[in-house]
C-alpha atoms as a printed R data frame, in Angstrom:
    type eleno elety resid chain resno      x       y       z
1   ATOM     1    CA   MET     A     1 15.184  -9.673 -46.136
2   ATOM     2    CA   PRO     A     2 12.637  -7.454 -48.034
3   ATOM     3    CA   ILE     A     3 14.043  -5.703 -50.555
4   ATOM     4    CA   LEU     A     4 12.795  -2.710 -49.464
5   ATOM     5    CA   ASP     A     5 14.588  -2.751 -46.124
6   ATOM     6    CA   ALA     A     6 17.742  -3.520 -48.498
7   ATOM     7    CA   VAL     A     7 17.249  -0.588 -50.342
8   ATOM     8    CA   LEU     A     8 16.704   1.341 -47.297
9   ATOM     9    CA   LEU     A     9 19.805   0.037 -45.521
10  ATOM    10    CA   PHE     A    10 22.108   0.775 -48.910
11  ATOM    11    CA   LEU     A    11 20.620   4.331 -49.097
12  ATOM    12    CA   ALA     A    12 21.098   4.826 -45.472
13  ATOM    13    CA   GLY     A    13 25.009   3.482 -45.834
14  ATOM    14    CA   PHE     A    14 25.206   6.061 -48.719
15  ATOM    15    CA   LEU     A    15 24.301   8.863 -46.510
16  ATOM    16    CA   SER     A    16 26.045   8.117 -43.708
17  ATOM    17    CA   GLY     A    17 29.237   7.891 -45.950
18  ATOM    18    CA   ALA     A    18 28.480  11.373 -47.521
19  ATOM    19    CA   VAL     A    19 27.568  13.189 -44.236
20  ATOM    20    CA   ASN     A    20 30.579  12.149 -42.331
21  ATOM    21    CA   ALA     A    21 32.664  13.247 -45.338
22  ATOM    22    CA   VAL     A    22 31.194  16.861 -45.231
23  ATOM    23    CA   ALA     A    23 30.169  17.062 -41.537
24  ATOM    24    CA   GLY     A    24 30.211  13.912 -39.350
25  ATOM    25    CA   GLY     A    25 27.360  12.154 -37.771
26  ATOM    26    CA   GLY     A    26 26.761   9.014 -39.957
27  ATOM    27    CA   THR     A    27 26.354   7.085 -36.839
28  ATOM    28    CA   PHE     A    28 22.979   8.582 -36.301
29  ATOM    29    CA   ILE     A    29 21.934   7.622 -39.687
30  ATOM    30    CA   THR     A    30 23.235   4.137 -40.277
31  ATOM    31    CA   PHE     A    31 21.608   3.494 -36.512
32  ATOM    32    CA   GLY     A    32 18.206   4.655 -37.399
33  ATOM    33    CA   ALA     A    33 18.187   2.725 -40.560
34  ATOM    34    CA   MET     A    34 18.738  -0.477 -38.852
35  ATOM    35    CA   THR     A    35 16.088   0.226 -36.037
36  ATOM    36    CA   LEU     A    36 13.706   1.150 -38.754
37  ATOM    37    CA   ALA     A    37 14.279  -2.035 -40.484
38  ATOM    38    CA   GLY     A    38 13.226  -3.853 -37.245
39  ATOM    39    CA   LEU     A    39 16.823  -4.886 -35.682
40  ATOM    40    CA   PRO     A    40 16.841  -4.743 -32.001
41  ATOM    41    CA   PRO     A    41 18.602  -1.535 -30.855
42  ATOM    42    CA   ILE     A    42 21.605  -3.502 -29.265
43  ATOM    43    CA   VAL     A    43 22.185  -5.383 -32.647
44  ATOM    44    CA   ALA     A    44 21.663  -1.984 -34.366
45  ATOM    45    CA   ASN     A    45 23.955   0.023 -32.144
46  ATOM    46    CA   ALA     A    46 26.597  -2.843 -32.578
47  ATOM    47    CA   THR     A    47 26.237  -3.370 -36.349
48  ATOM    48    CA   SER     A    48 26.550   0.566 -36.654
49  ATOM    49    CA   SER     A    49 30.330   0.398 -35.308
50  ATOM    50    CA   VAL     A    50 30.829  -2.152 -38.104
51  ATOM    51    CA   THR     A    51 29.699  -0.102 -40.646
52  ATOM    52    CA   GLN     A    52 31.421   2.926 -39.467
53  ATOM    53    CA   PHE     A    53 34.779   1.184 -39.264
54  ATOM    54    CA   PRO     A    54 36.285   1.368 -42.763
55  ATOM    55    CA   GLY     A    55 35.450   5.389 -42.601
56  ATOM    56    CA   TYR     A    56 37.714   5.215 -39.470
57  ATOM    57    CA   ILE     A    57 40.538   3.529 -40.970
58  ATOM    58    CA   THR     A    58 40.531   5.685 -44.384
59  ATOM    59    CA   SER     A    59 40.171   9.027 -42.187
60  ATOM    60    CA   THR     A    60 43.374   7.487 -39.829
61  ATOM    61    CA   LEU     A    61 45.262   6.696 -43.097
62  ATOM    62    CA   ALA     A    62 44.589  10.215 -44.350
63  ATOM    63    CA   TYR     A    63 46.376  11.809 -41.613
64  ATOM    64    CA   TRP     A    64 49.414   9.038 -41.522
65  ATOM    65    CA   HIS     A    65 51.957  11.965 -42.323
66  ATOM    66    CA   ASP     A    66 50.902  13.468 -38.925
67  ATOM    67    CA   ILE     A    67 50.390  10.374 -36.972
68  ATOM    68    CA   LYS     A    68 54.050   8.735 -37.913
69  ATOM    69    CA   HIS     A    69 55.642  11.715 -35.843
70  ATOM    70    CA   PHE     A    70 53.540  10.892 -32.603
71  ATOM    71    CA   TRP     A    71 52.090   7.580 -32.573
72  ATOM    72    CA   ARG     A    72 54.855   6.280 -30.073
73  ATOM    73    CA   GLY     A    73 53.917   8.925 -27.590
74  ATOM    74    CA   ALA     A    74 50.416   8.048 -28.085
75  ATOM    75    CA   LEU     A    75 50.580   4.311 -27.228
76  ATOM    76    CA   LEU     A    76 49.456   5.079 -23.286
77  ATOM    77    CA   LEU     A    77 46.209   6.751 -24.699
78  ATOM    78    CA   SER     A    78 45.497   3.833 -27.168
79  ATOM    79    CA   LEU     A    79 45.940   1.420 -24.363
80  ATOM    80    CA   ILE     A    80 43.448   3.665 -22.482
81  ATOM    81    CA   SER     A    81 41.177   3.826 -25.037
82  ATOM    82    CA   ALA     A    82 41.163   0.050 -25.708
83  ATOM    83    CA   LEU     A    83 40.368  -0.588 -21.751
84  ATOM    84    CA   GLY     A    84 37.498   2.034 -22.095
85  ATOM    85    CA   ALA     A    85 35.991   0.683 -25.068
86  ATOM    86    CA   LEU     A    86 36.521  -2.596 -23.612
87  ATOM    87    CA   SER     A    87 34.534  -1.573 -20.804
88  ATOM    88    CA   GLY     A    88 31.390   0.099 -22.665
89  ATOM    89    CA   ALA     A    89 30.969  -2.759 -24.770
90  ATOM    90    CA   LEU     A    90 30.630  -5.193 -22.181
91  ATOM    91    CA   ILE     A    91 28.342  -2.988 -20.499
92  ATOM    92    CA   LEU     A    92 26.215  -3.112 -23.451
93  ATOM    93    CA   LEU     A    93 26.410  -6.464 -23.421
94  ATOM    94    CA   GLY     A    94 25.416  -6.993 -20.154
95  ATOM    95    CA   LEU     A    95 21.988  -5.161 -20.826
96  ATOM    96    CA   ASP     A    96 18.777  -6.669 -22.202
97  ATOM    97    CA   ASN     A    97 17.452  -4.446 -25.362
98  ATOM    98    CA   PRO     A    98 14.311  -3.201 -23.226
99  ATOM    99    CA   SER     A    99 16.843  -1.833 -20.844
100 ATOM   100    CA   PHE     A   100 18.996  -0.411 -23.537
101 ATOM   101    CA   ARG     A   101 15.987   0.609 -25.309
102 ATOM   102    CA   ALA     A   102 14.984   2.688 -22.564
103 ATOM   103    CA   LEU     A   103 18.370   4.662 -22.408
104 ATOM   104    CA   VAL     A   104 18.534   4.996 -26.388
105 ATOM   105    CA   PRO     A   105 16.424   8.334 -26.400
106 ATOM   106    CA   TRP     A   106 18.184   9.983 -23.890
107 ATOM   107    CA   LEU     A   107 21.663   8.902 -25.520
108 ATOM   108    CA   LEU     A   108 20.430  10.157 -28.625
109 ATOM   109    CA   LEU     A   109 19.520  13.493 -27.057
110 ATOM   110    CA   ALA     A   110 22.986  13.754 -25.688
111 ATOM   111    CA   ALA     A   111 24.818  12.781 -28.724
112 ATOM   112    CA   THR     A   112 22.662  15.506 -30.844
113 ATOM   113    CA   ALA     A   113 23.170  18.101 -28.458
114 ATOM   114    CA   LEU     A   114 27.019  17.407 -28.529
115 ATOM   115    CA   PHE     A   115 27.110  17.156 -32.304
116 ATOM   116    CA   ALA     A   116 25.126  20.370 -32.707
117 ATOM   117    CA   ALA     A   117 27.701  22.002 -30.344
118 ATOM   118    CA   GLY     A   118 30.295  20.405 -32.318
119 ATOM   119    CA   PRO     A   119 31.643  23.673 -34.043
120 ATOM   120    CA   TRP     A   120 32.078  25.408 -30.545
121 ATOM   121    CA   LEU     A   121 33.865  22.635 -29.336
122 ATOM   122    CA   LYS     A   122 36.770  22.159 -31.874
123 ATOM   123    CA   PRO     A   123 40.156  23.240 -29.927
124 ATOM   124    CA   ALA     A   124 42.072  26.465 -30.762
125 ATOM   125    CA   PRO     A   125 45.033  25.942 -32.939
126 ATOM   126    CA   LYS     A   126 48.371  25.766 -31.133
127 ATOM   127    CA   PRO     A   127 50.848  25.034 -34.071
128 ATOM   128    CA   GLU     A   128 54.078  25.639 -32.181
129 ATOM   129    CA   HIS     A   129 53.480  22.332 -30.048
130 ATOM   130    CA   GLU     A   130 53.237  18.753 -30.870
131 ATOM   131    CA   ALA     A   131 50.451  16.425 -30.060
132 ATOM   132    CA   ALA     A   132 51.520  14.461 -26.466
133 ATOM   133    CA   VAL     A   133 50.138  12.122 -24.134
134 ATOM   134    CA   GLY     A   134 49.275  14.586 -21.647
135 ATOM   135    CA   SER     A   135 48.360  14.739 -17.759
136 ATOM   136    CA   LEU     A   136 46.648  12.276 -15.669
137 ATOM   137    CA   ILE     A   137 43.292  14.479 -16.305
138 ATOM   138    CA   GLY     A   138 43.797  13.817 -20.118
139 ATOM   139    CA   SER     A   139 43.949  10.030 -19.395
140 ATOM   140    CA   LEU     A   140 40.803   9.659 -17.486
141 ATOM   141    CA   ALA     A   141 39.071  11.994 -19.755
142 ATOM   142    CA   GLN     A   142 39.848   9.703 -22.987
143 ATOM   143    CA   PHE     A   143 39.233   6.681 -20.933
144 ATOM   144    CA   ALA     A   144 35.576   8.361 -20.111
145 ATOM   145    CA   THR     A   145 35.165   9.085 -23.630
146 ATOM   146    CA   ALA     A   146 36.212   5.433 -24.978
147 ATOM   147    CA   VAL     A   147 34.013   4.019 -22.433
148 ATOM   148    CA   TYR     A   148 31.326   5.985 -24.331
149 ATOM   149    CA   GLY     A   149 32.211   4.833 -27.582
150 ATOM   150    CA   GLY     A   150 32.209   1.697 -26.840
151 ATOM   151    CA   PHE     A   151 28.882   1.729 -25.323
152 ATOM   152    CA   PHE     A   152 27.316   3.871 -27.948
153 ATOM   153    CA   GLY     A   153 29.374   5.600 -30.081
154 ATOM   154    CA   ALA     A   154 27.121   8.370 -31.512
155 ATOM   155    CA   GLY     A   155 29.086  11.957 -31.383
156 ATOM   156    CA   MET     A   156 32.087  10.044 -30.071
157 ATOM   157    CA   GLY     A   157 34.617  11.668 -32.382
158 ATOM   158    CA   VAL     A   158 33.198  15.301 -31.343
159 ATOM   159    CA   MET     A   159 33.464  14.275 -27.540
160 ATOM   160    CA   MET     A   160 36.988  12.963 -28.220
161 ATOM   161    CA   LEU     A   161 38.273  15.926 -30.185
162 ATOM   162    CA   ALA     A   162 36.897  18.543 -27.351
163 ATOM   163    CA   THR     A   163 38.347  16.633 -24.515
164 ATOM   164    CA   LEU     A   164 41.701  16.082 -26.497
165 ATOM   165    CA   GLY     A   165 41.572  19.799 -27.016
166 ATOM   166    CA   LEU     A   166 41.673  20.863 -23.647
167 ATOM   167    CA   THR     A   167 44.107  17.984 -22.380
168 ATOM   168    CA   GLN     A   168 46.829  17.464 -24.912
169 ATOM   169    CA   SER     A   169 49.115  19.635 -26.987
170 ATOM   170    CA   GLY     A   170 48.982  20.099 -30.728
171 ATOM   171    CA   ASP     A   171 47.391  21.925 -33.773
172 ATOM   172    CA   TYR     A   172 43.840  21.042 -34.759
173 ATOM   173    CA   HIS     A   173 45.323  18.887 -37.331
174 ATOM   174    CA   ARG     A   174 47.246  17.004 -35.289
175 ATOM   175    CA   LEU     A   175 44.640  16.434 -32.662
176 ATOM   176    CA   ASN     A   176 42.495  15.487 -35.342
177 ATOM   177    CA   ALA     A   177 44.785  12.764 -36.358
178 ATOM   178    CA   LEU     A   178 45.238  11.927 -33.107
179 ATOM   179    CA   LYS     A   179 41.181  11.394 -32.803
180 ATOM   180    CA   ASN     A   180 40.899   9.238 -35.684
181 ATOM   181    CA   MET     A   181 43.870   7.148 -34.403
182 ATOM   182    CA   LEU     A   182 42.097   6.257 -30.958
183 ATOM   183    CA   ALA     A   183 38.819   6.193 -32.548
184 ATOM   184    CA   VAL     A   184 40.175   2.894 -34.785
185 ATOM   185    CA   VAL     A   185 41.384   1.440 -31.253
186 ATOM   186    CA   ILE     A   186 38.154   2.070 -29.949
187 ATOM   187    CA   ALA     A   187 35.723   0.799 -32.649
188 ATOM   188    CA   ALA     A   188 38.293  -2.256 -33.102
189 ATOM   189    CA   VAL     A   189 37.929  -3.215 -29.523
190 ATOM   190    CA   ALA     A   190 34.346  -2.763 -29.517
191 ATOM   191    CA   ILE     A   191 33.533  -4.977 -32.588
192 ATOM   192    CA   LEU     A   192 35.566  -7.462 -31.072
193 ATOM   193    CA   VAL     A   193 33.305  -7.496 -28.137
194 ATOM   194    CA   PHE     A   194 30.226  -7.547 -30.104
195 ATOM   195    CA   VAL     A   195 31.625 -10.324 -32.644
196 ATOM   196    CA   SER     A   196 32.018 -12.496 -29.553
197 ATOM   197    CA   GLY     A   197 28.960 -11.567 -28.070
198 ATOM   198    CA   GLY     A   198 27.155 -12.587 -31.430
199 ATOM   199    CA   VAL     A   199 25.458  -9.107 -31.859
200 ATOM   200    CA   ILE     A   200 26.283  -8.255 -35.020
201 ATOM   201    CA   ALA     A   201 23.633  -8.273 -38.020
202 ATOM   202    CA   TRP     A   202 26.225  -9.497 -40.982
203 ATOM   203    CA   LEU     A   203 23.780  -9.400 -43.794
204 ATOM   204    CA   GLN     A   204 22.599  -5.508 -43.078
205 ATOM   205    CA   ALA     A   205 26.494  -4.486 -42.734
206 ATOM   206    CA   ILE     A   206 27.470  -6.106 -45.944
207 ATOM   207    CA   ILE     A   207 24.634  -4.330 -47.599
208 ATOM   208    CA   MET     A   208 25.537  -1.066 -46.030
209 ATOM   209    CA   ILE     A   209 29.351  -1.133 -46.398
210 ATOM   210    CA   PRO     A   210 29.730  -0.917 -49.955
211 ATOM   211    CA   GLY     A   211 26.866   2.302 -49.829
212 ATOM   212    CA   GLY     A   212 29.152   3.987 -47.262
213 ATOM   213    CA   ALA     A   213 32.090   3.782 -49.556
214 ATOM   214    CA   LEU     A   214 30.154   5.160 -52.385
215 ATOM   215    CA   GLY     A   215 28.599   7.728 -50.147
216 ATOM   216    CA   GLY     A   216 32.069   8.636 -48.854
217 ATOM   217    CA   TYR     A   217 33.293   9.267 -52.420
218 ATOM   218    CA   ALA     A   218 30.306  11.335 -53.081
219 ATOM   219    CA   GLY     A   219 30.917  13.470 -50.085
220 ATOM   220    CA   VAL     A   220 33.414  15.314 -51.904
221 ATOM   221    CA   TRP     A   221 30.732  16.261 -54.469
222 ATOM   222    CA   ILE     A   222 28.220  17.307 -51.950
223 ATOM   223    CA   ALA     A   223 30.771  19.383 -50.107
224 ATOM   224    CA   ARG     A   224 31.165  21.451 -53.160
225 ATOM   225    CA   ARG     A   225 27.737  22.138 -53.427
226 ATOM   226    CA   VAL     A   226 25.624  21.521 -50.199
227 ATOM   227    CA   PRO     A   227 26.853  24.111 -47.234
228 ATOM   228    CA   GLN     A   228 28.052  22.184 -44.298
229 ATOM   229    CA   ASN     A   229 25.541  23.797 -41.939
230 ATOM   230    CA   ALA     A   230 22.659  22.309 -44.361
231 ATOM   231    CA   VAL     A   231 24.394  18.868 -43.806
232 ATOM   232    CA   ARG     A   232 24.872  19.379 -40.095
233 ATOM   233    CA   GLY     A   233 21.256  20.504 -39.666
234 ATOM   234    CA   PHE     A   234 20.154  17.129 -41.576
235 ATOM   235    CA   VAL     A   235 21.957  15.184 -39.005
236 ATOM   236    CA   ILE     A   236 20.816  17.072 -35.873
237 ATOM   237    CA   ALA     A   237 16.881  16.466 -37.533
238 ATOM   238    CA   VAL     A   238 17.802  12.517 -37.893
239 ATOM   239    CA   GLY     A   239 19.104  12.863 -34.243
240 ATOM   240    CA   LEU     A   240 15.792  14.411 -32.918
241 ATOM   241    CA   PHE     A   241 13.677  12.280 -34.727
242 ATOM   242    CA   LEU     A   242 15.201   9.057 -33.789
243 ATOM   243    CA   ALA     A   243 14.951  10.141 -29.883
244 ATOM   244    CA   PHE     A   244 11.702  10.994 -30.155
245 ATOM   245    CA   TYR     A   245 10.798   8.062 -31.941
246 ATOM   246    CA   TYR     A   246 12.237   5.900 -29.297
247 ATOM   247    CA   PHE     A   247 10.099   8.197 -26.499
248 ATOM   248    CA   ASP     A   248  6.907   7.231 -28.186
249 ATOM   249    CA   LYS     A   249  7.908   3.673 -28.873
250 ATOM   250    CA   GLY     A   250  8.928   3.538 -24.796
């Protein structure tokens, strides 16, 4: 691997970890960096899932106090999420790179719009209730979100928080904890499928993961000095750049 590509990937991992800690949206950066480094879009997408996975775990552990009160009730949603992620990942592996490349700019535009709308999609606080499994509609919404997460993943957290807010009970922190728990399930299943399909670029992932860890730590420093709206604007700009890059390449 050229040294410049290695530096690009490490810095992308660092930026991804930092923006995830402040505003979310790090997937845009990891996916974009691997694309610019020459990886095929399916491989870049699958490898990005690996690089984001440690962050999902640490975010879940940070909410462990909340999760231990409702995890048994969330097992059904976890199973639904696993089935949805399996479906989405298998759909991805069923495509060839040219077919997926044609979808990527539209997926990026949709994910960028979703991310931009994120502040308005946060659920209203309902502190008197605990998170529950919810209705059939909630289960179907979670399945659809998990299919998307297994297939592409960018913007999945915003989408899931929005659907959980509409279909589940609980205050914001409980819903966010549930979202993080289900994101771990979705990512784990998708990664297992991608590994079995041989579409993970392990060298690139190994370079980016330490950068992501350092970026997550630095995100605390950034959050105290850079307005969240500025970070969100940066992520939206990256998403739009990547979308138009793929439109141009198409």
